[in-house]
N, C-alpha and C positions, 0 to 999 in steps of 0.2 A: 101326409106329413106336413105340407106347407100350412094347411089350415090348422094342425095341431100346434106347429111353431107359433103361428100368429096368436093363437089363444093363450099359449103359455107365456109368450112375451107379455101380453096384457095383464095376465093374472099376477105374475111375479113382480112386474114392474108396479102395478098398484099397491101390492102388499108393502113393498120397500118403501115407496112414496109415503104411505101411511105411517110406516114405522118411524122415518126420519121427521115427519111432520108432527106427530103426535107425541114422541118421546125425544126431543132434540136434548133434553138436559142430560141424558145418560151418556152423552159424548161431548160434554163441554169441555173446553180446554181449561188447563189450570191458568192462574193469574200469571201475566207476563211479569210482574214484579218478583214472582217467587223463583222462576228459573228462566234462563236464556233460550235453551233449546233441549228437546227431549234426546236422551241418549240411552245407550244399553246400561253402562255401568256408572255413569257419573256426568255432572253437568258439562257440557263440552265448552272449551274456551272460545266460543264463538261470539260474535257481536251481539248485544242485547236485541231482542226482538223489537223493541220500542224504536231502534234505529234502522230496522229494515222496513222495506216497502213492498207490498204485494198488489195482487189485483184487487182485492177488497179495499185496501188503501186508495187505490186509483178511483174505484167506482165512488167511494165515499167522498173524495175531493171533487168529483164531477157533480155529484148531487147536492153535496153541502159544501160549497167552495169556501165559505166564511167560518165554518165551524173549526174551532181550535182542537188539535190532536190532543186526546186524553191519555195521560200517561200510563193509567192502569186499565186500559181497555181489556175485555175478555174476548178472545178470538176463537170462535167456533173452529173445531178441527175438521168439520164437515165441508168438503168442497162439492158444491152441486153446480153443474155447469152444462152447456151443450156439448155434446161429444163430437167434436169437429177433428177430422183426422184425414191424413192422406198418405199414401204409399203405393207403389207400382203394383202390388198384389190386389189391393182392394179398390183402388181409384179413390175417389173423394167420399168421406163418410160424414153423416149426420145422424145425431141421436141425442140421448141424455145420459149423463154419467154423474155418479155420485162417489167420492172418495172420502174416507173417514180415517182418522188417527187418534189413538188415545193410549196413554199409559195407564194400565189396569192396576198398578201397585206403585211402591216407592220408585220414582225415576232413577234413583241410584242403583237399583238392583233389578229393574224390570225394563224389559225391551218394549218399545212403542208397538201396540196392535194396530194392524191396518186392515181395512176392508174396503171393497169397491163392488159396484155394480154398473152394468151399462145395458142399454137396448139401442140398436143402430141399425142403419141400412145404408148400403154404399150405391154409388153409381155403376158398379158392376153387378148389381142386384144380389149382393151377399147381404144376408141378414144374420145379425148375432145377438144373443142375449146371454148374459153371464153374471154370476155372483162368485166372488172370491174373498179369501179371508186368510190372515195370518196373526193368529191370536195367542198372546202370551198371559198366562195367569200371573198373580203376584209372585215375585222373586224368581220368575221364569221357571216355575216348578213344572209346567205343562205348556206344550206349543201345539196349537191346532192349526193345520194348514189344509186348505181344500178349495176346490173349484167346481162349480156346476155351469154347464154351457150347453146352449142350442144353437146350431148354426146351419144356415143354408149356404153352401159354399160353391163358389164359381171361381175357377183359377186356371192359370197356365201351368202345365207340367213340363219340366225340362229334361226329363229322363233320368236315369240311374247311374250313380257314380262319376268318375272322371276319367273314363277310359281313353287313352290317346288314340289318334287316328291310325288305322291299319292293325289294331290289335285284335279286332273281330274276325271271325271266319264266315259267318252266316249273315244274310240280310236281317234276321231277327235280332242278332247280336248287335248290328249296327243300329237299329231302332232302339234297342234297350239302353245302349250307352253311346250317345252321340256327342263328340267333342265340340261341335258347334251350338249344342244345346238348342236344338230345334223345338219350338213350342208346341205342345199338345194341349188340347182343351180338357177340363176334368170338372165334373160337378158331382155334388153328393150332399145328402143331409146328415148332420152328425149330432150325436149326443154324447156329452162327456160329464162323468162324475168322478171325482177323486177325493179322497180324504185321509190325512195322515195325522197321527197323534205321537208327539215326541215328549219323552221324559227327560229331565235334566238329571244327569248323572255325576256331573262335575261342572265347575265354573266354565260356562260357555259351550259344554259338551252335551249333546242330546242324542238319544236313541229313540228310533221311531218305527211304526209300522202302520199299514193302512191298506186301502183297496183302491183299485182304479177300473172304470168301466168306459170303454170307447166303442161305440157303435156307428157304423157308418151304412146308410141306407140309400137306395136310388143312385147308385154309382154310375155315372155315364162318363166315358172318355172318347175323344176322337182326334183325328189328326189328318195328315194329307192323305193316308192310306185308309181312310175310313176309320173303323174301330180297331185297327191294329196299331197298338200305342205300347209303350213301355209298361203301362199298367197292365193291359190286357195280356201281354206275353208273360209277365211276371206272375199274375194271378193264375193263368193257366198252368203254368209250369209247376207251381206250388199247391195247386189244388183247392184254391179259394174259389167261392161263388163269385160270379163276375160282377154282380150288382149289390152285394151287402157282405158285411163280415162283422164279427165281434172281437174285440181285443181286450179281455178281461182278465185281471190278474191281481196279485198280492204285492205289496210294497214293503220293502225293508230298508231302512235308511239310518245313517249316522251323520249328524251335523255338528259342526263346530263353527261358533260365530263370536266375533269380538267388535263387529262394526258399530259405530255410534248412532247410526240411523238407517233405517231399512230404504228410506226413499232417496236420499242423496248422502252417502256416507262421506265422511272426511278423513277417516282413518279406520284401521282394523281389518280382520279377516272374516270371510264367509266361506265355508266349505261344506259340501254335501256328498256323500257316497251312497248311491242307492242300488238296490237290486230289485228288478221287476220280473216276477214269475207269472207269466200269462198261462192259464190252466184251463182245460176244457171242464173241469169241475165247477168253474165259476160261469161257464157258457162262452168261453172263448173258442173262436173257430179252429185255432191251432194252439199247441203248447210252444212256448219260447221263452228264453232267459236273457235278459239284458242287464248289463251293468252300466251305471252312469256315474259321471263325476262332474262336479261344479265347484270350482275355486275362484275366489275374488279377493284381491288384495288391494288396500287403499293407502296411499301415502300422502299426508299433508306436507306440502313443500315450504310452508311459512308459519312461523309461530305467531306472527303479528296478525295474519290473515289466513286461518286454515282452510279456506274455501279454494286455495290453490291446490289441486288434488292430481296425483297421477294414480290412475286405477288400471289394474290388470285383471283379465278374465279368462280362463280356460273351462270349456264345456266339452264334455265328450260322452259318447254312448257306444257301448261295444257288445256285438253279439257273442253270447257264450254257448247258445245252443237253440234249437228249434227254428221256427220260422215266423216272421212278422208279416202282416199285410202290407201291401205296397205304400199305402198313405200313412202307415204308422212308421215306416223306416226313418231313422234319425236324419236331420239334415237342416238345411237352412232355415232358421226361425222356428225350430222345433224344440227350443228350450221352454221352460215353464212359462215365462212371460211373453213368448213369441217376439223377442227383440234382437235376436243374433242375426248377423248377416247382412246389416245395413249396406246397401248398394245393389242387393238382389231380391228377387221375389220369394216368397214363402216356398220352401222345398226346391229351391233352384238347383242345389246340389244335395244329394241324398245317397245313402248307401246302407249296407248291412251294418257297418261301423262308421262313425263319424267324429271328427275332431275339430274344435273350433277354438281359436285364440284371438284376443283383442286387447288393444291398449288405447286409453283415452286420457287426455289431458283437459282437466276442467279449470276454469278461472272465471273470478268475477270481473265484471266490466264497469258496472256502477257500484260505488261504495256501499249503497243502501241495498244491494242484492237484488234489485228488480230485474237487472239484465245480467246474465253471464254467458260465458261462451264454452265451446268444447271443440276439440279436434281428435279424430280417432282413425285407427287402422286395424284391419282384421284380416286373418288367414283362416281357410277352412279346407278340410281334406276329407275324403270319403273312400271307402273299399268298395268293391263291387263283386260280382260273381263271375268276372272274366279274367281274373288274375291281379287286378290293380289292389295294392295293398294299402291300408291305412297309413298315412303320413308319406306315401310314395309321392303323391302330387299335391300341391297346394294352390289355392286360387285366392288372390288378394281383393280387398275392398277397402274403401276409406271415405273420409269426408269430414265436414265440420259443420257447426250449427250454433244457434242462439237458444239460450234458456231464459224463460219469463217465469218469475216467482208467483206461483198461484196462492199458496198459503204458507206463510212463514213459520207458523207454529208447527208444521209437519214437514217442512222443506219439500213441499210438492211443486215440481216445476212442470211448465209447458215446455216440451223440447221440439225445436224446429231444425231438422237436419237435411242437409243434401249430400247424398253418398252416391258412389259410382264403383262399378266393378269391371269385370272383363266382358266380351261378347256384346258390347254397346249397352250393358246393363247399367242403369243410373236412375236416380229419382229422388223426389222430395219426401221425407218421412216426418210425419208430425204425430206426436204421442205425448201421454202425460207420464211424468218421472223419468228417470235415468233409464238407459238400457240395462244397465247392471250396477 
């Protein structure tokens, strides 16, 4: 599997590099004189791009310090950069990443399409390769969303649910739900593919359907008691194979969006309600039905400077029937962008159902937008199989950070956050674009 991952990394990365190198004109940005920023429905009353300053401007200033700034420069919407990141789950990360954004129709009626790819390795020996896209056809008639990923994962597992001390009856229950969240080791190789197609049925409203395949192989978990871990107990209880499983199903979604930019919105709403039906007919190890909700609201707090934004996010996943594999249970960082729960490691809290809420204040620091700031606070809750219900207990997290403008044409930011939670959980989180 490891040899397979290495070969796939090389093949796909080579293909994408050739695509970006040989056909750059297909993703050229529109002239900055024609519009200020890209938006869903109309030109946003933001500062003109010519007055903003990003990483490309900085590099140009260093390389050509005496060159005068051109008023009508054409800025490529492709951001190609080293993929440098850090968070407590992965440790330090190095790789290469490409992010692209382009409006494929009239910017007054067409949402910006974005795509990204990355190949990276971390100090914890995690290897990741992915390609993702969110493409809108002219006038938003169709929307294609999808991800392909190959991952060699090494992580810490903190158990299931949020069961308070004294609620269990056996030693096994104590292991499954530990209120001190003792860490257990986990390793696996993962293959993920999902694709959804949405059709616009009204202004901002889309109905969609698709497929999802999540495969885990070479699963190994260990802890203070050897191979007796929350994963092994849950897996044996529900009849899954101990070292592999498939979680394959059909997706049905309804989405409503009015946000003005997918990377860093200043205003609008994004909401998505989805139903996932894992079925053995598609090779899934077990049948399961899960309902998910994703709601985001953005308020611009200033007419003169719309970059002052108060943003709200609620993401939830609820079991309706059947059984999910242990590592597919909803939890911290299990949202589509893997950005929820800053302050905790991936999957720190998890359960059969899960709820997550976050609010963030975003504000410019420099007038030219090169530096911005953010402060955020989040809460998460999970149910388990020992009696704890969803929303019965909440765990907090929060922090603050800086934003560095990478590409002003697409509002692409480098985000540097320091966040903390309970049980001594804290860390530095570095990533591209806002968490939501």
